[in-house]
Wavefront OBJ file of the C-alpha trace (Angstrom):
o trace
v -16.682 -32.741 14.114
v -18.381 -30.710 11.101
v -18.550 -28.039 13.290
v -14.441 -28.010 14.102
v -13.974 -28.264 10.421
v -15.674 -25.605 9.732
v -13.653 -23.438 11.963
v -10.748 -25.034 10.739
v -11.504 -23.983 6.972
v -12.519 -20.570 7.985
v -9.522 -20.369 9.839
v -7.506 -21.155 6.381
v -10.321 -18.638 4.751
v -9.077 -15.806 7.163
v -5.392 -16.382 5.771
v -6.279 -16.099 2.580
v -7.821 -12.646 3.043
v -5.485 -9.488 2.069
v -6.212 -6.481 4.262
v -5.434 -2.727 4.438
v -5.473 -0.215 7.169
v -5.294 3.092 6.969
v -2.783 4.975 9.328
v -3.155 8.176 11.069
v 0.811 8.894 10.841
v 1.276 12.095 12.757
v -0.672 14.041 15.720
v -2.188 16.517 13.436
v -4.198 13.600 11.615
v -4.748 12.052 14.458
v -6.878 15.564 16.481
v -8.734 15.485 13.152
v -10.238 12.401 13.181
v -10.524 13.204 17.194
v -13.983 15.120 16.576
v -15.467 12.152 15.194
v -17.201 9.851 18.567
v -17.384 6.420 16.579
v -13.108 7.441 16.871
v -12.530 5.965 20.001
v -8.516 6.506 20.858
v -7.568 9.223 22.837
v -4.351 9.608 22.198
v -2.119 9.187 19.222
v 0.991 6.872 21.338
v -1.725 4.675 22.193
v -3.474 4.198 18.723
v 0.311 3.544 17.181
v 0.782 0.790 19.968
v -2.259 -0.576 18.497
v -1.859 -0.149 15.251
v 1.392 -2.369 15.501
v -0.085 -4.743 17.870
v -2.638 -5.762 15.049
v -0.275 -5.832 12.826
v 2.087 -7.768 13.951
v -1.097 -10.877 15.157
v -1.876 -10.664 11.244
v 1.821 -11.447 10.600
v 1.972 -13.973 12.865
v -1.364 -15.670 11.419
v 0.317 -15.730 7.998
v -1.909 -12.787 6.857
v -0.704 -9.831 4.539
v -1.888 -6.374 5.413
v -1.236 -3.684 3.194
v -0.741 -0.177 5.010
v -1.820 3.050 3.253
v -1.499 6.749 4.548
v -5.350 7.785 5.779
v -5.792 12.020 4.853
v -8.957 13.135 7.833
v -9.343 15.899 4.589
v -9.451 13.847 1.867
v -11.948 11.131 4.269
v -14.301 14.154 4.282
v -14.547 14.634 0.541
v -14.895 11.072 0.182
v -17.374 10.780 2.649
v -19.125 14.014 1.247
v -18.912 13.036 -2.128
v -20.270 9.435 -1.143
v -23.167 10.757 0.809
v -21.582 8.778 3.595
v -22.058 9.379 7.562
v -18.276 10.149 8.236
v -18.567 9.504 12.046
v -19.617 5.825 11.254
v -16.799 2.620 10.866
v -18.152 1.287 7.535
v -17.267 4.390 5.895
v -13.754 4.715 6.977
v -13.635 0.902 5.726
v -15.010 2.255 2.649
v -12.655 4.922 2.453
v -9.735 2.889 3.034
v -10.442 0.319 0.566
v -10.407 3.620 -1.708
v -6.699 4.697 -0.920
v -5.591 1.152 -0.895
v -5.970 1.257 -5.122
v -5.281 4.653 -5.466
v -2.747 5.776 -2.797
v 0.349 5.249 -1.416
v 0.745 1.683 0.203
v 3.184 0.128 1.887
v 3.362 -4.044 2.478
v 4.039 -4.630 6.048
v 6.874 -6.565 6.049
v 7.562 -6.820 9.743
v 9.714 -4.105 10.526
v 8.369 -1.150 13.705
v 6.358 1.189 12.974
v 8.266 3.787 13.621
v 10.478 2.750 10.716
v 7.365 2.122 8.470
v 5.796 5.739 9.275
v 8.846 7.391 8.109
v 8.632 5.486 4.098
v 4.895 5.871 3.709
v 5.273 9.271 4.287
v 8.073 9.480 1.479
v 6.044 7.307 -0.615
v 3.566 9.591 -0.437
v 5.797 12.532 -1.216
v 7.125 10.652 -4.126
v 3.388 9.853 -5.585
v 1.937 13.408 -4.987
v 5.495 14.812 -6.709
v 5.173 12.502 -9.691
v 1.200 13.603 -9.876
v 1.887 17.400 -9.777
v 5.121 17.180 -12.310
v 3.101 14.885 -14.973
v -0.250 17.249 -14.345
v 2.129 20.747 -14.951
v 3.626 18.351 -18.509
v 0.265 17.791 -20.139
v -0.437 21.322 -19.625
v 2.401 22.458 -21.597
v 0.255 21.665 -24.873
v 1.917 21.379 -28.423
v 4.656 22.689 -29.596
v 4.138 25.996 -31.809
v 6.238 25.324 -34.305
v 5.202 21.284 -35.353
v 2.412 20.690 -33.223
v 4.176 17.941 -31.634
v 3.035 17.565 -27.652
v 6.146 19.084 -25.624
v 4.753 17.468 -22.837
v 5.331 13.720 -24.292
v 8.748 14.601 -26.173
v 9.899 15.897 -23.369
v 9.282 12.520 -21.464
v 10.487 11.001 -24.593
v 14.049 12.432 -24.929
v 14.206 12.200 -20.704
v 13.455 8.462 -20.914
v 16.530 8.367 -23.522
v 18.789 10.153 -21.217
v 18.421 7.803 -18.140
v 19.412 5.197 -20.925
v 22.590 7.095 -22.292
v 23.353 8.125 -18.436
v 22.899 4.080 -17.266
v 24.494 2.684 -20.671
v 27.879 4.794 -20.259
v 28.175 4.208 -16.222
v 31.093 2.219 -14.671
v 29.902 -1.124 -13.361
v 28.030 -1.349 -9.667
v 24.750 -0.162 -7.974
v 23.971 3.360 -9.546
v 21.982 6.234 -7.120
v 20.867 8.972 -9.552
v 18.984 12.101 -8.055
v 17.604 14.926 -10.038
v 15.860 17.934 -9.176
v 14.238 20.989 -10.848
v 13.842 24.416 -9.209
v 10.911 26.344 -10.103
v 7.818 27.951 -8.658
v 6.146 27.012 -6.044
v 9.058 24.823 -4.818
v 11.890 22.426 -6.120
v 11.215 19.438 -6.944
v 13.346 15.930 -6.458
v 13.676 12.491 -7.587
v 15.607 9.601 -6.746
v 16.409 6.097 -8.634
v 18.410 3.316 -7.306
v 19.817 0.712 -9.490
v 21.485 -2.357 -8.544
v 23.725 -4.341 -10.650
v 24.694 -8.550 -10.021
v 27.003 -8.063 -12.752
v 24.676 -9.649 -15.334
v 21.410 -7.406 -15.707
v 20.514 -3.804 -13.925
v 17.171 -4.080 -11.339
v 15.225 -0.765 -11.218
v 12.172 -0.004 -9.170
v 9.436 0.508 -12.326
v 7.757 3.420 -9.680
v 11.218 5.157 -9.156
v 11.888 4.995 -12.658
v 8.751 6.634 -14.136
v 9.034 9.592 -11.107
v 12.504 10.145 -12.109
v 12.278 10.431 -15.826
v 8.657 12.232 -15.504
v 10.940 15.231 -13.144
v 13.595 15.156 -15.669
v 11.791 15.657 -18.600
v 9.826 18.691 -17.031
v 13.171 19.990 -16.346
v 13.837 19.681 -19.977
v 10.495 21.035 -20.946
v 10.276 24.046 -19.093
v 13.965 24.753 -19.194
v 13.864 25.173 -15.593
v 17.269 25.102 -12.933
v 18.046 22.199 -12.318
v 20.431 19.024 -12.522
v 21.169 15.180 -12.574
v 23.898 13.459 -10.397
v 25.208 10.229 -10.451
v 27.406 7.441 -7.934
v 27.943 4.518 -8.905
v 29.760 2.073 -6.387
v 31.414 -1.328 -7.089
v 33.285 -3.778 -4.751
v 37.241 -2.965 -4.154
v 37.146 0.518 -6.102
v 36.234 3.442 -4.907
v 32.845 5.942 -5.477
v 32.408 7.569 -8.319
v 30.250 10.490 -8.611
v 29.611 13.018 -11.625
v 26.729 14.978 -13.336
v 24.968 17.569 -14.846
v 23.279 20.608 -14.888
v 19.826 21.050 -17.345
v 20.531 23.674 -19.679
v 18.725 24.842 -23.109
v 16.855 21.457 -23.273
v 19.376 19.548 -22.857
v 22.259 18.211 -19.962
v 25.631 19.823 -20.061
v 28.415 17.863 -17.873
v 29.019 19.540 -14.779
v 33.568 19.648 -14.130
v 35.463 17.757 -11.533
v 35.597 20.707 -9.651
v 32.059 21.430 -9.766
v 30.982 18.071 -8.619
v 33.432 18.329 -5.237
v 32.187 21.902 -4.782
v 28.327 20.654 -4.570
v 29.384 17.757 -2.859
v 31.782 19.180 -0.157
v 29.967 22.597 0.394
v 27.724 22.850 3.517
v 23.788 24.085 1.497
v 22.769 26.111 4.656
v 25.960 27.648 6.070
v 28.181 27.928 2.517
v 31.003 26.427 4.870
v 33.574 24.017 3.192
v 33.350 20.595 4.563
v 35.421 17.090 4.405
v 35.137 15.506 1.785
v 34.091 11.437 1.752
v 37.015 8.766 1.618
v 37.002 6.719 -0.965
v 35.032 8.457 -3.135
v 36.316 10.016 -6.835
v 34.472 12.936 -8.014
v 34.871 13.559 -11.632
v 33.329 14.738 -14.778
v 30.425 12.551 -16.676
v 31.259 10.596 -19.645
v 30.174 11.691 -23.117
v 26.310 10.375 -23.601
v 27.134 11.318 -27.374
v 23.419 12.866 -27.513
v 22.287 14.959 -30.787
v 20.830 18.526 -30.324
v 17.690 19.534 -30.454
v 16.095 20.727 -33.398
v 16.370 24.593 -34.006
v 13.614 26.784 -34.067
v 11.244 23.985 -31.355
v 10.119 24.107 -27.594
v 11.270 20.610 -27.414
l 1 2 3 4 5 6 7 8 9 10 11 12 13 14 15 16 17 18 19 20 21 22 23 24 25 26 27 28 29 30 31 32 33 34 35 36 37 38 39 40 41 42 43 44 45 46 47 48 49 50 51 52 53 54 55 56 57 58 59 60 61 62 63 64 65 66 67 68 69 70 71 72 73 74 75 76 77 78 79 80 81 82 83 84 85 86 87 88 89 90 91 92 93 94 95 96 97 98 99 100 101 102 103 104 105 106 107 108 109 110 111 112 113 114 115 116 117 118 119 120 121 122 123 124 125 126 127 128 129 130 131 132 133 134 135 136 137 138 139 140 141 142 143 144 145 146 147 148 149 150 151 152 153 154 155 156 157 158 159 160 161 162 163 164 165 166 167 168 169 170 171 172 173 174 175 176 177 178 179 180 181 182 183 184 185 186 187 188 189 190 191 192 193 194 195 196 197 198 199 200 201 202 203 204 205 206 207 208 209 210 211 212 213 214 215 216 217 218 219 220 221 222 223 224 225 226 227 228 229 230 231 232 233 234 235 236 237 238 239 240 241 242 243 244 245 246 247 248 249 250 251 252 253 254 255 256 257 258 259 260 261 262 263 264 265 266 267 268 269 270 271 272 273 274 275 276 277 278 279 280 281 282 283 284 285 286 287 288 289 290 291 292 293 294 295 296
């Protein structure tokens, strides 16, 4: 009887343990891990099937599992820094525990792995973009005129602009995209906001990333833009936006917004506009202009 009670308690405790699985999302990373003899999977497809089966089993048992992006290069560096044998399962476990707290992760919610993988990769891209933009902002240093930190001032201004954009938007769900062009590549951030009629709901991480990208564009006076699309029941979607100009946002005309949405990016050919969508000029944000003679 006591033995049965102990097994029952262990099963209960097993459900209380949260786990993390470090996932090799593509064939290239999978082949990199094949150099370790203790990594016994022969092909990527079989590996993914086994991972999905494990995730489903844990979910059926009531266990919570987080999926993390496993980077073989970062793993090798981790083992070198910690003095660990990379060809040992316990080393992979320790690395997975670390990326569970520092790297891109997603909770397993029962969806097929084929749907979860792209979402995990997108999460990794978003995190890397935010970290890169944050680093660039930190490197800008102080304003030559007043000594204020340019990056911090730009972030504060970007946050203020975002609040004004949301306050002046018509009722409905909002989808915002901000892009900043510069060496070595274009940085893009998206922000999804739900309007339930009483309040706005947003993801705080998305908002932080979006504000950081906007701040970088403002602080560096880089080419870029911001577009918002609002959607509400029984009314057309509204699309409008701004270009970044002189440490601020310059409204796009309705024609410019239409051209941007109805032109193929690669070929330059015109494409048919969406039905039930109004391309329009943005509302007045009522923003104050920055003080002349400053870099922010």
